[in-house]
MDTraj code that builds the backbone (N, CA, C; nanometers):
import mdtraj as md
import numpy as np

residues = "MET ASP VAL PRO PRO GLN GLN PRO SER ALA GLN PHE LEU THR LEU GLU GLU SER ALA LYS VAL ASP ALA ALA LEU LEU SER SER PRO GLU LYS PHE LEU THR ARG LEU THR ILE SER SER LEU LYS LEU LEU LYS HIS ILE ALA GLN GLU TYR GLY VAL THR ILE GLU ASP LEU THR ALA GLN GLN VAL ILE ALA TRP PHE GLU LYS ASP GLY LYS ILE ARG ARG GLU GLN GLY ILE GLU GLY SER TYR LEU LYS TRP".split()
xyz = np.array([
    [7.8492, 2.2385, -8.5931],
    [7.8562, 2.1488, -8.4814],
    [7.9696, 2.0442, -8.5240],
    [8.0707, 2.0276, -8.4337],
    [8.1761, 1.9321, -8.4515],
    [8.1291, 1.7979, -8.4191],
    [8.1669, 1.6922, -8.5070],
    [8.1420, 1.5585, -8.4792],
    [8.2685, 1.4985, -8.4198],
    [8.2585, 1.4281, -8.3072],
    [8.3826, 1.3770, -8.2482],
    [8.4409, 1.2669, -8.3491],
    [8.5685, 1.2582, -8.3529],
    [8.6296, 1.1554, -8.4457],
    [8.6020, 1.0244, -8.3910],
    [8.5780, 0.9321, -8.4925],
    [8.5517, 0.7909, -8.4510],
    [8.6797, 0.7231, -8.4111],
    [8.6679, 0.6237, -8.3187],
    [8.7809, 0.5471, -8.2913],
    [8.8230, 0.4648, -8.4150],
    [8.9531, 0.4292, -8.4273],
    [8.9906, 0.3481, -8.5508],
    [8.9092, 0.2225, -8.5638],
    [8.8753, 0.1601, -8.4552],
    [8.7964, 0.0337, -8.4648],
    [8.6663, 0.0559, -8.5256],
    [8.6069, 0.1747, -8.5115],
    [8.4803, 0.1983, -8.5585],
    [8.4729, 0.2504, -8.7013],
    [8.5788, 0.2961, -8.7536],
    [8.5845, 0.3617, -8.8799],
    [8.6525, 0.2670, -8.9762],
    [8.5846, 0.1998, -9.0627],
    [8.6405, 0.1009, -9.1429],
    [8.6866, 0.1546, -9.2780],
    [8.6453, 0.2706, -9.3228],
    [8.6981, 0.3395, -9.4394],
    [8.7592, 0.4702, -9.3978],
    [8.8900, 0.4858, -9.4386],
    [8.9394, 0.6168, -9.4164],
    [8.8812, 0.7208, -9.5137],
    [8.9032, 0.8414, -9.4824],
    [8.8503, 0.9478, -9.5708],
    [8.9097, 0.9317, -9.7112],
    [9.0389, 0.8906, -9.7072],
    [9.1054, 0.8798, -9.8389],
    [9.0523, 0.7644, -9.9191],
    [9.0229, 0.6494, -9.8504],
    [8.9619, 0.5310, -9.9181],
    [8.8220, 0.5680, -9.9619],
    [8.7455, 0.6305, -9.8844],
    [8.6084, 0.6760, -9.9231],
    [8.6106, 0.7657, -10.0367],
    [8.7095, 0.8621, -10.0464],
    [8.7260, 0.9508, -10.1565],
    [8.7567, 0.8758, -10.2902],
    [8.8399, 0.7763, -10.2853],
    [8.8828, 0.6964, -10.3878],
    [8.7620, 0.6228, -10.4467],
    [8.6791, 0.5681, -10.3600],
    [8.5527, 0.4865, -10.3942],
    [8.4676, 0.5920, -10.4699],
    [8.4507, 0.7068, -10.4084],
    [8.3621, 0.8132, -10.4766],
    [8.4040, 0.8508, -10.6068],
    [8.5374, 0.8496, -10.6265],
    [8.5957, 0.8938, -10.7617],
    [8.5909, 0.7892, -10.8644],
    [8.5702, 0.6639, -10.8163],
    [8.5757, 0.5498, -10.9127],
    [8.4541, 0.5563, -11.0090],
    [8.4787, 0.5084, -11.1204],
    [8.3695, 0.4980, -11.2223],
    [8.2806, 0.3812, -11.2012],
    [8.2002, 0.3873, -11.1005],
    [8.1117, 0.2831, -11.0498],
    [7.9721, 0.3446, -11.0287],
    [7.8728, 0.2607, -11.0419],
    [7.7419, 0.2962, -11.0086],
    [7.7229, 0.3025, -10.8660],
    [7.6141, 0.3616, -10.8148],
    [7.5923, 0.3809, -10.6643],
    [7.5951, 0.2417, -10.6008],
    [7.5134, 0.1415, -10.6519],
    [7.5244, 0.0061, -10.5877],
    [7.6646, -0.0530, -10.5923],
    [7.7387, -0.0274, -10.6962],
    [7.8760, -0.0819, -10.6985],
    [7.9615, -0.0152, -10.5953],
    [7.9496, 0.1137, -10.5701],
    [8.0211, 0.1880, -10.4753],
    [7.9873, 0.1362, -10.3314],
    [7.8531, 0.1202, -10.3076],
    [7.8155, 0.0570, -10.1841],
    [7.8849, -0.0770, -10.1600],
    [7.8869, -0.1592, -10.2605],
    [7.9420, -0.2963, -10.2400],
    [8.0973, -0.2758, -10.2144],
    [8.1607, -0.1962, -10.2929],
    [8.2999, -0.1708, -10.2750],
    [8.3343, -0.1247, -10.1341],
    [8.2547, -0.0305, -10.0824],
    [8.2766, 0.0158, -9.9456],
    [8.2601, -0.1036, -9.8482],
    [8.1546, -0.1849, -9.8653],
    [8.1293, -0.3000, -9.7814],
    [8.2436, -0.3992, -9.7802],
    [8.2864, -0.4193, -9.9041],
    [8.3963, -0.5208, -9.9250],
    [8.5303, -0.4740, -9.8463],
    [8.5669, -0.3437, -9.8723],
    [8.6841, -0.2967, -9.8062],
    [8.6667, -0.3045, -9.6529],
    [8.5503, -0.2677, -9.6093],
    [8.5228, -0.2666, -9.4577],
    [8.5324, -0.4137, -9.4086],
    [8.4800, -0.5074, -9.4851],
    [8.4748, -0.6401, -9.4500],
    [8.6131, -0.6953, -9.4447],
    [8.7034, -0.6540, -9.5361],
    [8.8377, -0.7036, -9.5350],
    [8.9014, -0.6642, -9.4042],
    [8.8876, -0.5358, -9.3684],
    [8.9482, -0.4843, -9.2509],
    [8.9041, -0.5592, -9.1329],
    [8.7750, -0.5883, -9.1226],
    [8.7146, -0.6548, -9.0117],
    [8.7640, -0.7963, -9.0040],
    [8.7744, -0.8648, -9.1202],
    [8.8285, -0.9985, -9.1192],
    [8.9685, -1.0026, -9.0749],
    [9.0467, -0.9106, -9.1119],
    [9.1950, -0.8932, -9.0659],
    [9.1990, -0.8884, -8.9167],
    [9.1084, -0.8065, -8.8599],
    [9.0965, -0.7879, -8.7090],
    [9.0677, -0.9183, -8.6480],
    [8.9576, -0.9876, -8.6980],
    [8.9115, -1.1103, -8.6397],
    [9.0281, -1.2172, -8.6465],
    [9.0815, -1.2261, -8.7606],
    [9.1921, -1.3273, -8.7742],
    [9.3067, -1.2968, -8.6777],
    [9.3385, -1.1748, -8.6656],
    [9.4457, -1.1369, -8.5642],
    [9.4007, -1.1777, -8.4221],
    [9.2809, -1.1511, -8.3820],
    [9.2319, -1.1964, -8.2527],
    [9.2502, -1.3495, -8.2371],
    [9.2232, -1.4254, -8.3437],
    [9.2295, -1.5751, -8.3267],
    [9.3672, -1.6213, -8.3588],
    [9.4582, -1.5338, -8.3975],
    [9.5956, -1.5809, -8.4211],
    [9.6117, -1.6586, -8.5518],
    [9.5260, -1.6380, -8.6470],
    [9.5282, -1.7114, -8.7745],
    [9.5321, -1.6241, -8.8941],
    [9.5508, -1.6712, -9.0133],
    [9.5444, -1.5943, -9.1310],
    [9.3982, -1.5826, -9.1708],
    [9.3697, -1.4787, -9.2492],
    [9.2318, -1.4615, -9.2978],
    [9.1886, -1.5933, -9.3680],
    [9.2749, -1.6529, -9.4434],
    [9.2418, -1.7738, -9.5252],
    [9.2035, -1.8914, -9.4277],
    [9.2540, -1.8969, -9.3114],
    [9.2312, -1.9952, -9.2177],
    [9.1124, -1.9699, -9.1284],
    [9.0575, -1.8530, -9.1384],
    [8.9341, -1.8259, -9.0528],
    [8.8177, -1.9137, -9.1044],
    [8.7427, -1.9600, -9.0102],
    [8.6197, -2.0381, -9.0416],
    [8.4942, -1.9605, -9.0274],
    [8.3898, -2.0028, -9.0895],
    [8.2608, -1.9347, -9.0692],
    [8.2194, -1.9385, -8.9221],
    [8.2536, -2.0474, -8.8551],
    [8.2141, -2.0550, -8.7054],
    [8.2944, -1.9561, -8.6274],
    [8.4244, -1.9326, -8.6585],
    [8.4950, -1.8343, -8.5833],
    [8.4409, -1.6965, -8.6052],
    [8.3970, -1.6634, -8.7279],
    [8.3487, -1.5322, -8.7553],
    [8.2148, -1.5155, -8.6806],
    [8.1332, -1.6202, -8.6815],
    [8.0039, -1.6108, -8.6083],
    [8.0266, -1.5936, -8.4546],
    [8.1222, -1.6748, -8.4048],
    [8.1575, -1.6721, -8.2620],
    [8.2108, -1.5274, -8.2242],
    [8.2901, -1.4669, -8.3146],
    [8.3404, -1.3350, -8.2942],
    [8.2294, -1.2323, -8.2813],
    [8.1364, -1.2404, -8.3755],
    [8.0163, -1.1486, -8.3624],
    [7.9296, -1.1733, -8.2540],
    [7.9172, -1.2951, -8.2002],
    [7.8430, -1.3254, -8.0783],
    [7.9164, -1.2542, -7.9578],
    [8.0427, -1.2710, -7.9538],
    [8.1243, -1.2163, -7.8476],
    [8.1100, -1.0665, -7.8333],
    [8.1326, -0.9990, -7.9656],
    [8.1234, -0.8543, -7.9754],
    [7.9823, -0.8046, -7.9286],
    [7.8854, -0.8774, -7.9718],
    [7.7457, -0.8464, -7.9440],
    [7.7238, -0.8587, -7.7918],
    [7.7753, -0.9553, -7.7252],
    [7.7604, -0.9753, -7.5810],
    [7.8359, -0.8654, -7.5073],
    [7.9472, -0.8217, -7.5491],
    [8.0204, -0.7153, -7.4895],
    [7.9445, -0.5874, -7.5067],
    [7.8882, -0.5672, -7.6128],
    [7.7991, -0.4471, -7.6391],
    [7.6832, -0.4416, -7.5407],
    [7.6160, -0.5580, -7.5280],
    [7.5008, -0.5579, -7.4393],
    [7.5440, -0.5427, -7.2881],
    [7.6536, -0.5969, -7.2539],
    [7.7029, -0.5885, -7.1112],
    [7.7640, -0.4685, -7.0697],
    [7.8460, -0.4159, -7.1659],
    [7.9365, -0.2982, -7.1403],
    [7.8954, -0.1710, -7.2066],
    [7.8045, -0.1794, -7.3039],
    [7.7653, -0.0652, -7.3842],
    [7.8528, -0.0680, -7.5132],
    [7.8078, 0.0279, -7.5972],
    [7.8767, 0.0369, -7.7268],
    [8.0236, 0.0620, -7.7241],
    [8.0616, 0.1388, -7.6161],
    [8.2071, 0.1757, -7.6098],
    [8.2978, 0.0611, -7.5738],
    [8.2362, -0.0443, -7.5205],
    [8.3180, -0.1687, -7.4842],
    [8.3431, -0.2562, -7.6051],
    [8.2536, -0.2514, -7.7076],
    [8.2611, -0.3393, -7.8170],
    [8.3436, -0.2824, -7.9310],
    [8.3835, -0.3731, -8.0220],
    [8.4666, -0.3388, -8.1242],
    [8.3819, -0.2543, -8.2398],
    [8.2667, -0.3188, -8.2654],
    [8.1857, -0.2568, -8.3676],
    [8.1009, -0.1485, -8.2944],
    [8.0916, -0.0330, -8.3638],
    [8.0239, 0.0754, -8.2825],
    [7.8929, 0.1046, -8.3693],
    [7.8012, 0.0262, -8.3529],
    [7.6665, 0.0485, -8.4218],
    [7.5493, 0.0188, -8.3238],
])
top = md.Topology()
chain = top.add_chain()
for i, resn in enumerate(residues, 1):
    res = top.add_residue(resn, chain, resSeq=i)
    for name in ("N", "CA", "C"):
        top.add_atom(name, md.element.get_by_symbol(name[0]), res)
traj = md.Trajectory(xyz[None], top)
């Protein structure tokens, strides 16, 4: 059964990045945290771009507001309308 490709916004680790994490000499918890950190960096870059600021200038309130907005879009338009696909 073929799995449809995810949209770029929904896939935070490329296959290449995932393979590099798998190949790293890390424990399973360290690999999980590495994947989470890489994904978080990409998401923060996206959020910063939407606000027109650098990642360093993002505030916790902006991140919270962004998640609230994306959640509202998901509730109102469905998962396909939101950035995060979960």
